[in-house]
N, C-alpha and C positions, 0 to 999 in steps of 0.2 A: 173577432180576436186576431191580434197581430200574429202573422205566421212566424215561426222560428226558422231562421235561415242559417244554414251551415255554410259560412263563407269560405271555409277551406274547400268544401266540395264544389262550390261555385267556381272558385279560382281554378281548380284542377280541370273543370269541364269547359273553361273558356275556350272559344275557337281561336286559333292562331297561337303563335309561340309567345309565351309570357314566362319570365323568370323573375325571382326576387333575389337581390344581392344586398349584402351589408355594405356600409361605407368603405370597408376594407376590400371590397370586390370579392367576397366569398358568397357562394350560393347558399341562400336560405330556403328556397323552394323553387319548384318549376312545375308548370302545368303539363297535362298529358301530351298535348300537341308539341310542346317544346322537347320533351323527352323523345317522342317518336321521330320527329323530323331531324333532331340533332343526333339521333342514334346513340343515346346514352340512357342508362337506368338512373333512377332516383338516387341509388346508393353511390353511383359514380359522380354525382354532382354535389349533393348536400354536404356542406361543411368544407368544401374545397375551393381554392382560389381559381377564378375563372380561367386564367391562362395556363394553369396546370391541367385543367380539363380540356381546354381547346388551345393548344400551342399553335404558333404560326407555322405555316408550311415552310420548312427550310429549303425546299427545292425551288421556291419562287423568290428570286432576288428582288422583285419589285413589291413584295408583300408589305402592306402597311395597315392591315386590318387591326392588329393588336394595338398599335400605337394610337390609331384614331378612336377605337372603342374605349381604350383606357382613358384617353384625354376627355372624351365625352362624358364618361361616368364621373370622373373627378371634377369636371365642371359642375355637374349636378350636385355633387356633395358640397362644393365650395359655395355655389350660388343659391342652392335651394330652388332652382328653376329647371323646367323641362328642356331637354336638348335633343333636337332631331338631327340625325346624321344623314349624309348623302348615301346613295347606293354604294354598297361595300362588297368587295369580294373577300370571302373568308373560307378557305379550304378546311375541311374537317377530316382528321385521320380516322380511318376505319379501325375500330378496336379489334375486330376479328382478324384483320390483316395489317399488323403494324408496318408502317412505312408506305402504306397505300393511302392516297389522299383523294377525297371527293370534292370537286369544285362546287362552291355554293355562292350565291349572290343574295345579300340581305339588305333590307331597308329598315334599320333600327331606330327606335325612339327610346330615350331614357328619361324617366320621370321620378321626382322625389316623393317619398312618403315621410312627412314630418312627425317627429315625436312630440311629447308634451312640452319639451324644452325649446321647441321651435327649430331644432336642428334635424338634419336628414337622418332618419333611422333606417330606411330601406331605399333601394333603387328598384323601380319597376322597369325591367328590360323587356320591351316588346319588339318582336322581330317579324317582319313580313318576309316570308320565303318567296323570292321572285326569280329563282334560278331558271325555271322553265320559261317564264315570260321573257327573260333576257335572251334565252337561246332560240326563242321562236323566230322563224324566218319570214313571217308575214306572207306565207304561201310560197316562199322561194325554196331552193335546195340547200344543201349543207353549206356551200360556200356563202350564200346569202345570209344564212343564219350566223355564220362565224363573223361576217362583216358587221352585221347588226349588233351582235354581242359585243364586239370590240368597240363599236362606236358608242353604244349606250354606256358602257363602262368608262370609256375615255371621257365622255361629257360629264358623267357623274364625278369623276376624279377632278376635273377642271373646276366644277362648281364647288367641290369641297375645298380645294386649294384657295379659291377666291374667298370663300367664307372664312377660312382660317386666317387669311391675310387681313380681312376686315376686322375680325375679332381681335387680332394682335394690335392692329392700328388703334382700335377703339380703347383697348386696355391701356396702351401707351398714352393716349391723349388723356384718359381719365387720371392716370398717375401724375402726369404733368400738371393737370388742372388742380388736383388735390394738393400737390406740393405748392403751387402758386397760392392756393387758398390758404394753406397753413401759414405761409410766409406773411400774408397780409392780415392774418387774424391772430395777433400776439396775445399773451396773457394780459389781463387788465392792469392799468397803471395803479400806483398807490392812491388810495382814496381816504387816507387818514384813518379815523376810527370806523369809517363806513366801508365794511368789507364787501367785496364783489366776487362773483364767480361767473365764468363764461364757459360755454360748451358749443362745439360744432360737431354734428353727426351727419356724415354723407349718406345719401340714399344707398340702399343695398343693391349692388350689382350693376346698375346700368346708367341710363343717360341723365336722369334728372338730378344732377349734382353741380355744385360749385357756383351757385348764384346767390347764396345767402351770406350776409355779413352782420357783424355787430361792431360797436365802437363805444368807447367811453372817452370823453373829451373834457379836459380841465378848462373851466371858464374863469373870466375875471372875477375877483372877489372870493375865490375859493369854492365856487359852485361847480356843478358837474352837468354835462350833457350826456345822455344815454340814448343810443339809437340802434335799431335793427333794420335791415332791408332785405329784399328778395328780388333778384333780377329774373325776368322771364327768360327761359332758355337753359342751356346746359353746356358743360364742357369748357374748353378754353375760352370760347367767345363770351360766355356768361362770367367766367372768372375775371377776364380782362375788363369787362364793363363794370363788374362789381368793384374792382379796385379803383377805377376812375371815380365812380360815384361815392364810394366811401371816403376817399381823399377830399373830394369836393365838399361833401357834407361836413367833414371835420373842420375844414377851413371856414365854411359858412357859419357854423355854430359859434366859432370864435369871433366872427366879424359882425354878427347881427345881434339884435336885442331879444330874440325869442325863437322858439321852434317853428312857428308859422313862417316867419321871414326867412329862416334858414331853408325851409322846404321850397319857398318861392324861388330862391336863388338856385337851389338844386334842380328844380323843375325846368328853369330856363336853360341851365347847363345840359340837362339830359337830352334836350332836343338836338344837341350837336354830337351826342355819343351814340355810335352804332350799337344797337341792341339794348338801349336803355329804356325804350318806350314801354310803358305799362309796369315799370318797376314799382313795387310797393315799399313804403318806408314809414316807420313810426319813430318820432323824435320827442324826447322829454328833456326839460331843463329842471334840475333839482336845485332849489334854493334852501340851503340849510338854515339860514337865519329865520326866514318866514315859515319854514316847514310846509312848503308848497311844491307841487309838481305841476309845471306848465307843459302842455303837450299838444302835438298836432300829428295827424296821421294822413298819409297819402295812400288810401286804399288798403291799409294794413290791418291785420287783426289787432284788437285793442290791448294796450298794456294792462297788466293786472296789478292792483295795489292791495297787498295783504296787510290788514290792520292787526295790531297786537292781539286783539280779542278773537282772531280767527276769521272774521268776516272779510270778504273779498269784493272789491269794486273794480269793474272794468272801465277803463278810461276811454269811453266811446263818444264823448261830447264834442269832438272836433275832427270828424272824418270827412275826407275829400277824395276825389278820384286819384288813381295812381299817377305817377310822373308822366308828363307829355301825353296824357290820354285824351285830352280834349283840344280842339283846334285853337281856342283862344286862351290866353293866360289870365287867370283871375287870382286875386289874393287868397291865401289859404286861411282857414279859421284856426284858432287855438283856444284852449280852455285850461282851467286851473283846478287842482284838487288839493285839499289839505292832507297832511299825513302826520302821524304821531311818531315820536322817537321809538325805535324798535320795530317799526313796520318794515315791509319788504316790497320793493318794486321789481316786477318781472316783465321783461320784454322777450319776445320770441317770434319765430317765423311760423308760417302755416303748417309746416311739416309736423309740428308738435300737436296740433289740435284738429286738423282737417282729415276726414276720411271720405272716400268716394261714395260710400253707401249711406251716408248720414248727413244731417244738417250740421252746420258748424256750431250751433248752440249746444249740441250734445258734447262736442269736444271742449267747448268753453266750460261746460258744467263739470266735466272730468277734471279740467285744470283747476277750477275753484275748489273742488273736493280734495284734490291732492294737496293744494296749498294749505287748506285748513288742517288736514291731518298732520302735515309736517311743519306746522308753523313755528315750532320751537327749534327746528334744525338750523345749523349755521348755513351760510350761503353755499358752500361747497357740497355739503350733505343734501341740502334742499335741491340743488341743481341735479344731482344724481338721482334723487328720489323722483323728481318730475319726469326725467327721461325714462326711468324704470316703470313708472305708473302709466305713462301716456304713449310711449312708442311701442309698436307691435313687437311681439317676441321674435318674430321671424324677420324683423328689419322693416324700416319705413321705405315707402316708395318715393319720398321726397326728402331732400336734405333739411336739416333743422339747425337753426342758431338760437342760442338762449343766453340771456343775461339775468342774473339774480343779484340785486343790490340791497344790502341791509341799510335802512334809513336811520 
């Protein structure tokens, strides 16, 4: 028989200092060690704002514990990711003697607890009390202990400052890269009666962003080229490589007689573009008169063709290695599929369907199922439905580009 576990009792008995706070930084609970070592009762904590309970020592002009603790917790709320802080000095006022402060050194970790909606519902605030360790003199006298204490704390503050500078630099680079990405991925051009919708969703939080693109290119005779691509890498470097490849493919589609030849030209060009190696691309040429889609893929997930009856065909008959991935240049294959008026062509990048813990076939099956369920939606609504059905509620770890074209 499965034992009944009182998780509230387990939480209170946990060794070490652990508290739970709301996203507004209000105490929701604290275990027994936290109460004992912090010198507070449960009634003094619960329902109160953290810095009302533990204000910063006004007698220490160099105090930065509140600022750093607050910044760490707000990062957890914003990103949904764990944040480990450097060694921190945070003096605690003695409630029995107001105005009397006890020196403390903490090593805190803040971690999120996600709710059913994927947003942060609670912050787990775990603190290692290391005051005595910092004060220990490794066998020396009081002077040696004070020197060691000062040195350990100084080094920790230096590491924290370096970490903060790196975090700010990364955030700035990400903002610039996303702005560049947005400038190079405009709304779709007019396609006459054939409506199109495009979407770009950056990865949540961190590095793997700004390498995906989409494009719709008017072709001679009133036809249309539709393409998506994914540059390996992240940040400004990936965004810059993406911009060069997107422009080159747009020109190649206009100047060649099919998607395979366009990818041939792009593959040769990619050999001269830093960071373009192993880029994946799928390119389709839509011929309205013959009701055909001619396609070619350089290592990219297959486009999906949704028929009016709800069946889905993946265009996987002309797949080749990614750009510049093999030492010799060989002509690329292409294939053709028929479509009926009222069908839908969907091109996407791997962020929509790939998950680290499963085979890509599972993601493709989810995509096909979503397309069938929403087959009567217009392109804008269908694009939103696909993102809602397929992207994780707590955000994707890879960026995603998507094109939905009504045929």
